N, C-alpha and C positions, 0 to 999 in steps of 0.2 A: 224878427227873432235875426238875432245873433250868433252867427256862428263860430263859438269861439271853441267848443268842439271837435271841429271838421277844421282841418287843413286848411290852408287858404286857397280861396276859389272852388274850393270842392262843397260849396251852399249852393242845392238849388235855389233857380229864377226864381219860378211863380212862389208868393206867398202862402197859398195854398196847400204849395208843396212844402213847401219849410217848415208849416203849419203839424203838419202829417205827419213830417220827418221828428217834430220836436217834441210831440203827444205820443207819440206813438214809439220811437225809439230811446230818444232821448231820455224823453221821463220816464218813462217803460210803462203807461197806462193802457188798459184795455181799452180794445176798442167805442165799447158802451160809452167808457169813462173821455173816450176822444170827443167823442159825435157831443157828450154831452156840454164839453168844454167850449168845443168849436161850433157849437151850434150847429153842424153839420150832419149829413147818415152816416151810417155805417159804409154805406157800399163808395161814397163822392170820399171819406177816410181811405178807404182801399185804392180807390184807383189814381187819388193824391200819391200817396204811399210808392204805389209799384214804378209810377210813372219818375220820381223822382230817385227810385233804387237806379230807376234804367238809365234816367241821365248823368247820373252820380259814377253810375260801368264807368258809362260813354268818354266819362272825362280822363276817366283812372287810365283805361286803355289806351285814349290819345298820350297820357302821361310814360305813359311805358315804351312805346314807340318810339319817343322822341330819341336819340343816338347819345 
């Protein structure tokens, strides 16, 4: 997934996390729809989304700590 809607460098690295963010947050699919589209379980999508958001949060915090 190209992260065109995110600032440069703020794209989750693992493809599963990118896909989860794309389907659930950018395309605003429900968990059921995203699970069907990705072939992954709802639980797997929740975990991938949680990890992606956690990773993005860390990246943003590091960016704010620079002088």
